[in-house]
VOTOR-626424 format. One record per residue (C-alpha): residue in three letters; x, y, z. Coordinates in steps of 0.1 Angstrom, whole numbers. Example, Ala and Ser with C-alpha at 12.3 -4.5 7.8 and 13.67 -1.06 7.14 Angstrom:
ALA|123|-45|78;
SER|137|-11|71;
//
This chain:
MET|660|6|877;
ARG|679|-23|891;
CYS|704|-45|873;
LYS|682|-76|875;
TYR|657|-58|853;
LEU|685|-51|828;
LEU|694|-87|826;
ARG|658|-97|819;
LEU|659|-78|787;
PRO|675|-106|765;
SER|647|-130|776;
ASP|621|-105|764;
LEU|639|-102|731;
ILE|640|-141|728;
LEU|602|-141|734;
LEU|597|-114|707;
GLY|618|-134|683;
PHE|597|-165|688;
VAL|565|-144|683;
PHE|580|-131|651;
LEU|587|-166|639;
LEU|552|-178|647;
CYS|536|-149|630;
ASN|555|-155|597;
PRO|549|-183|573;
CYS|575|-211|570;
THR|598|-201|542;
HIS|631|-216|530;
VAL|664|-201|520;
ASP|682|-220|493;
ALA|714|-236|505;
SER|737|-254|481;
ILE|711|-244|454;
HIS|722|-214|434;
GLU|692|-196|420;
TYR|694|-174|388;
ARG|665|-150|384;
ASN|667|-132|351;
GLU|704|-124|355;
ALA|723|-105|329;
PHE|757|-113|315;
ILE|787|-89|321;
PRO|811|-80|292;
LYS|848|-87|298;
VAL|874|-83|270;
ASN|859|-100|240;
SER|834|-122|260;
PHE|803|-120|282;
PHE|800|-140|314;
PHE|778|-146|344;
HIS|792|-161|377;
GLY|770|-191|385;
GLY|784|-198|420;
SER|814|-213|438;
GLU|817|-240|464;
GLY|844|-261|481;
LEU|837|-297|470;
TYR|852|-329|482;
ALA|860|-357|458;
SER|834|-385|453;
LYS|839|-414|476;
ASN|821|-442|458;
HIS|826|-443|420;
GLU|804|-474|416;
ILE|771|-457|426;
LYS|748|-452|396;
PRO|726|-421|392;
THR|689|-423|399;
ASP|668|-399|378;
GLY|700|-381|368;
LYS|712|-375|403;
PHE|736|-395|425;
ASP|729|-408|460;
ASN|752|-405|490;
GLY|789|-410|483;
LYS|789|-388|452;
SER|800|-352|448;
TYR|785|-333|419;
ILE|770|-302|403;
TRP|735|-307|390;
PHE|721|-284|362;
GLU|685|-288|370;
SER|666|-261|352;
VAL|689|-235|335;
THR|673|-215|307;
PHE|687|-188|284;
ARG|665|-161|268;
ARG|677|-138|241;
THR|660|-108|226;
ASN|638|-108|194;
GLU|664|-86|177;
SER|693|-110|182;
GLY|673|-140|170;
SER|660|-123|139;
LYS|695|-115|127;
HIS|701|-152|120;
HIS|689|-169|88;
LEU|659|-192|91;
MET|680|-220|75;
GLN|706|-219|102;
GLN|701|-247|126;
ARG|724|-234|154;
THR|725|-197|158;
GLY|740|-189|192;
LEU|763|-207|217;
VAL|763|-203|255;
GLU|789|-223|274;
ALA|788|-235|311;
ILE|824|-238|323;
ILE|833|-255|356;
VAL|869|-248|367;
GLU|888|-257|398;
ILE|903|-225|410;
LYS|939|-236|407;
ASP|932|-242|370;
ARG|919|-207|364;
ASP|949|-198|342;
LYS|938|-224|317;
ILE|908|-202|306;
GLY|916|-175|281;
GLY|946|-167|259;
ASN|973|-162|286;
TYR|991|-193|273;
PHE|992|-176|238;
ASN|1003|-143|253;
SER|969|-128|246;
ASP|943|-111|268;
ASP|914|-125|248;
ILE|890|-149|264;
CYS|872|-160|233;
CYS|889|-176|203;
THR|898|-151|175;
PRO|903|-160|138;
GLU|941|-156|142;
LEU|942|-182|171;
ALA|918|-204|152;
LYS|941|-205|122;
ALA|969|-217|144;
GLY|947|-246|155;
SER|946|-235|191;
CYS|908|-231|194;
LYS|875|-227|176;
VAL|861|-194|166;
GLY|831|-184|188;
GLU|842|-206|218;
VAL|859|-197|250;
ILE|896|-206|250;
ILE|903|-236|273;
ARG|934|-257|278;
SER|929|-290|296;
ASN|948|-299|327;
PRO|972|-327|319;
ASP|966|-342|353;
ASN|928|-339|351;
ASN|913|-339|316;
ASP|879|-329|331;
SER|891|-296|343;
PRO|881|-271|331;
LYS|848|-287|321;
ARG|829|-272|292;
ILE|791|-278|286;
GLN|777|-262|254;
THR|741|-251|247;
PHE|730|-238|213;
PHE|700|-217|203;
GLU|680|-234|175;
GLY|672|-212|145;
THR|655|-180|155;
ASP|642|-194|189;
GLU|643|-169|217;
VAL|646|-194|245;
VAL|668|-225|249;
LYS|670|-248|280;
MET|701|-267|291;
ILE|697|-305|291;
PRO|694|-315|328;
GLN|726|-332|336;
ASN|752|-335|364;
VAL|789|-332|365;
GLU|807|-355|390;
ILE|835|-341|410;
ASN|864|-365|414;
ARG|890|-342|429;
THR|888|-321|461;
GLY|890|-283|454;
MET|873|-250|452;
TYR|851|-250|421;
TYR|837|-220|402;
LEU|809|-220|376;
TYR|807|-195|348;
PHE|782|-192|320;
MET|799|-175|290;
PHE|793|-166|253;
CYS|814|-149|227;
ASP|787|-137|202;
PRO|780|-99|206;
GLN|745|-104|192;
LEU|736|-123|224;
LYS|747|-94|247;
ASP|711|-89|260;
THR|707|-126|269;
ILE|694|-134|304;
ILE|697|-166|325;
THR|671|-182|348;
GLY|670|-215|367;
ARG|693|-231|393;
THR|721|-255|399;
VAL|725|-279|429;
TRP|759|-285|444;
ARG|764|-316|466;
ASN|793|-331|486;
PRO|797|-369|493;
GLU|782|-366|528;
GLY|754|-342|520;
TYR|745|-307|507;
LEU|765|-288|533;
PRO|792|-267|515;
GLY|828|-280|520;
LYS|839|-249|540;
MET|810|-254|564;
THR|812|-292|568;
PRO|837|-291|597;
LEU|815|-266|616;
MET|787|-292|620;
THR|811|-314|639;
PHE|825|-284|658;
TYR|790|-273|670;
GLY|783|-309|681;
PHE|815|-308|702;
MET|807|-274|716;
SER|772|-285|726;
PHE|788|-313|746;
ALA|813|-289|761;
TYR|785|-266|773;
LEU|766|-295|786;
ILE|795|-306|808;
LEU|800|-270|820;
GLY|762|-267|827;
LEU|761|-299|847;
GLY|791|-289|868;
TRP|777|-255|875;
PHE|742|-269|882;
LEU|757|-294|908;
GLN|775|-265|925;
PHE|744|-243|923;
VAL|722|-270|940;
ARG|749|-278|966;
PHE|750|-242|978;
TRP|716|-229|968;
LYS|710|-212|1001;
ASP|741|-190|995;
ILE|734|-181|959;
LEU|742|-145|948;
GLN|723|-125|921;
LEU|754|-127|899;
HIS|751|-165|899;
TYR|717|-163|882;
HIS|732|-142|854;
ILE|760|-167|849;
THR|735|-195|847;
THR|716|-176|820;
VAL|747|-173|799;
ILE|755|-210|802;
ALA|719|-219|792;
LEU|720|-195|762;
GLY|753|-211|751;
MET|739|-246|753;
CYS|709|-235|732;
GLU|730|-216|707;
MET|753|-246|700;
ALA|724|-271|699;
PHE|705|-249|674;
TRP|735|-244|651;
TYR|742|-281|651;
TYR|705|-289|642;
GLU|705|-262|616;
TYR|736|-275|599;
ALA|725|-311|601;
ASN|691|-302|585;
PHE|710|-281|559;
ASN|732|-311|551;
SER|704|-336|547;
THR|678|-314|528;
GLY|699|-289|509;
SER|678|-260|521;
ARG|678|-238|552;
PRO|644|-232|567;
MET|643|-195|576;
GLY|626|-201|609;
ILE|654|-224|622;
THR|681|-201|608;
ILE|666|-170|624;
CYS|662|-188|657;
ALA|698|-200|657;
VAL|710|-165|647;
THR|689|-149|675;
PHE|702|-172|701;
THR|738|-163|690;
ALA|730|-126|691;
VAL|713|-128|725;
LYS|741|-150|740;
LYS|769|-127|728;
THR|750|-96|741;
VAL|744|-111|775;
SER|780|-124|777;
ARG|793|-89|771;
LEU|768|-74|796;
LEU|780|-100|822;
LEU|816|-90|817;
LEU|807|-54|820;
VAL|786|-56|852;
ALA|812|-80|867;
SER|839|-54|859;
MET|818|-27|875;
GLY|819|-47|907;
TYR|782|-55|907;
GLY|774|-77|937;
VAL|809|-72|951;
VAL|817|-35|953;
ARG|782|-22|947;
PRO|747|-37|952;
THR|732|-20|921;
LEU|745|-3|890;
GLY|729|30|900;
GLY|723|55|872;
LEU|744|34|848;
THR|716|8|845;
SER|698|26|816;
LYS|731|32|798;
VAL|742|-4|801;
ALA|707|-15|788;
LEU|709|9|759;
LEU|743|-3|748;
GLY|732|-39|751;
LEU|700|-33|730;
VAL|719|-14|702;
TYR|746|-41|702;
PHE|719|-69|699;
ILE|702|-52|670;
ALA|734|-46|650;
LEU|747|-81|657;
GLU|713|-97|648;
ALA|713|-79|615;
LEU|749|-89|607;
GLU|743|-125|616;
LEU|712|-126|594;
VAL|731|-111|564;
GLU|760|-136|569;
HIS|739|-167|572;
LEU|709|-161|550;
GLY|731|-147|522;
ASN|761|-171|526;
ILE|754|-194|497;
ASN|740|-171|471;
ASP|770|-147|474;
PHE|751|-119|492;
SER|775|-93|503;
GLY|783|-56|497;
LYS|782|-22|514;
SER|754|-32|537;
LYS|775|-61|552;
LEU|805|-38|555;
PHE|784|-12|573;
LEU|771|-38|598;
VAL|806|-52|604;
LEU|819|-17|612;
ALA|789|-10|635;
VAL|795|-42|655;
ALA|832|-36|657;
ILE|827|-1|670;
LEU|802|-13|696;
ASP|826|-41|707;
ALA|853|-14|711;
CYS|828|5|733;
PHE|823|-26|755;
ILE|861|-31|758;
LEU|868|5|768;
TRP|840|5|793;
ILE|851|-28|808;
VAL|887|-16|811;
SER|876|16|827;
SER|853|-1|851;
LEU|879|-27|861;
SER|904|1|869;
LYS|879|19|892;
THR|869|-14|909;
LEU|905|-23|916;
GLU|911|12|930;
LYS|881|10|953;
LEU|891|-25|966;
GLN|926|-12|973;
LEU|913|17|993;
ARG|890|-6|1012;
LYS|918|-31|1018;
ALA|896|-59|1007;
MET|924|-83|999;
ALA|903|-114|990;
LYS|881|-94|965;
LEU|912|-75|952;
GLU|930|-108|944;
LEU|898|-121|927;
TYR|896|-90|905;
ARG|933|-91|897;
LYS|930|-126|884;
PHE|899|-116|865;
THR|918|-87|849;
ASN|947|-109|839;
ALA|923|-134|823;
LEU|906|-105|803;
ALA|940|-91|793;
VAL|951|-125|779;
SER|918|-128|760;
VAL|922|-93|745;
LEU|958|-101|734;
LEU|946|-134|718;
SER|917|-115|701;
VAL|940|-89|687;
ALA|964|-115|674;
TRP|936|-135|659;
ILE|921|-104|642;
GLY|955|-98|626;
TYR|956|-134|614;
GLU|920|-132|601;
LEU|929|-101|581;
TYR|959|-118|567;
PHE|939|-149|559;
ASN|912|-130|540;
ALA|937|-107|522;
SER|959|-136|510;
ASP|930|-158|500;
PRO|906|-137|479;
LEU|894|-167|458;
SER|889|-190|488;
GLU|916|-215|478;
MET|922|-222|515;
TRP|885|-230|520;
GLN|893|-262|541;
ARG|907|-240|569;
ALA|881|-212|567;
TRP|859|-228|595;
ILE|887|-221|621;
ILE|881|-184|618;
SER|846|-185|633;
ALA|853|-214|656;
PHE|880|-195|674;
TRP|856|-169|687;
SER|832|-196|700;
VAL|861|-213|718;
LEU|874|-181|733;
ALA|839|-171|746;
TYR|835|-205|762;
LEU|869|-203|779;
LEU|861|-169|793;
LEU|828|-182|806;
VAL|847|-211|823;
VAL|870|-186|840;
ILE|841|-166|853;
CYS|824|-198|866;
VAL|856|-208|884;
PHE|861|-173|899;
TRP|825|-168|910;
ALA|815|-204|917;
PRO|789|-209|945;
SER|804|-217|978;
GLN|797|-220|1015;
ASN|811|-185|1021;
PRO|795|-162|995;
THR|799|-131|1016;
ARG|837|-134|1010;
TYR|831|-120|975;
ALA|797|-103|980;
TYR|789|-67|987;
SER|786|-58|1024;
GLU|776|-26|1041;
GLU|791|-36|1073;
THR|826|-23|1083;
GLY|852|-49|1092;
ASP|882|-63|1075;
ASP|871|-46|1044;
PHE|874|-8|1045;
ASP|840|6|1036;
GLU|840|40|1020;
GLU|803|46|1026;
ALA|807|41|1064;
VAL|837|64|1065;
ALA|818|91|1046;
LEU|792|92|1074;
THR|818|100|1101;
THR|826|136|1110;
SER|863|130|1117;
VAL|886|139|1089;
THR|911|111|1083;
LYS|934|101|1055;
PRO|913|72|1043;
THR|883|96|1041;
ASP|903|121|1020;
MET|913|93|997;
VAL|878|81|992;
SER|865|116|986;
LYS|892|122|961;
LEU|884|89|944;
GLU|847|97|942;
ARG|854|132|928;
LYS|877|116|902;
GLU|850|90|892;
ARG|823|116|889;
LYS|845|138|867;
ALA|854|109|845;
ASP|818|97|843;
HIS|806|131|832;
VAL|834|133|806;
PHE|822|101|790;
GLY|785|108|796;
LEU|783|80|822;
GLY|773|99|853;
GLU|754|80|879;
ASP|720|88|893;
LEU|724|102|928;
GLU|692|86|941;
GLU|706|52|932;
ASP|739|60|948;
LYS|721|69|980;
ARG|704|35|981;
GLU|738|19|977;
//
């Protein structure tokens, strides 16, 4: 099996992805719309609460805009309570007297994260969240309500919205209303009650969160601009590569087609993400077909990029004409990596808004990290062998090329390790997303690094008038060729060195389970 068949695999996967999308009905994933589907309340201290969502919201830009049908148009930032309903059990409703008009209180509390200490009795040196008779006697709060102290600089934070059950009714619906956001920050929404008789209450409905420029969450807003910029960057790289490709099309190597594929995938990936974010921003929902398509392009592009680095490190087209028996192993690693990465990307993007996370995501993150480590170890090992071969062959031009390539990869690995350290520090020091305005940089870095590595490869392996300078050749000449020497009967020092190197490679390959197919080696 030749390497060209290996690199056709991603295109087949893209085709399968499109078939999957065509065979499935067009469904939507809620974006800045938080859905509540018969959710239960969780007890905490002397209260019961349900987390209704959290978003980074920018302050409203135009305070003169009037609402239409309860909602604001562009320029306003708000949280809209569209259809929130509370349902209690028959038992809790029957415990109240028929003459009681209001028999149960549920509160919706919107708080900017830096004002979180203003909810509960911390100010009164108490762990209670709901007001107790003792605190009520001091005039600090009202019994049956959540303890809230207003921010002197912002009387609207925390914001309290109360909903009462009427008599023995089992169901009560919040009045549709919106809360305008006049200060930039990370906002949390909690539904809370203090009455133990309401402990079996469930919540249904949804809330809509909107920023001044659209429905895109604040921490994702800069990414739309970033993807637009990266689309333009890939377009410039693609045009430059295409002109060079056309100029020397008679001297094109097989590796050049693989590089072209990665550039094309990068252009499609950035364009799809920009379109997906723009649609998200304007409609407030994420069509599953568009999101899956963008995620699939990302997974395919990352997989092909890593395969390109691997086969280039193995000396494909420079030291060897084929990958030999390693072809199937490279293809298998690429396929497993694609599946794991596709699953992780789907979990991250389809569950981003509705707080979907957990053990499944952690498992996928670890799986992708392990596979990335496998790629890195294999690339480093292959580069070492390729450099050793070129030194023995005295192929100085190719050796210089691979030394520069090795240096570029070493720099990228160092940057990656440093950035992973920063990312771990960022996530550990910001558990409540208070630094949400900088969160987009984390994912943007990896896209920029991948782009820069691709630019380096394009520069090193650019089409030229003399492709044979860096291409594999079976003829002996300035480059010392180990295969030609192996056919001679005379025993010389170079032959001993080559034989020693081959034995070393076979031994290492068998240790790691990467032994090559002898028939393929003979064809080389």
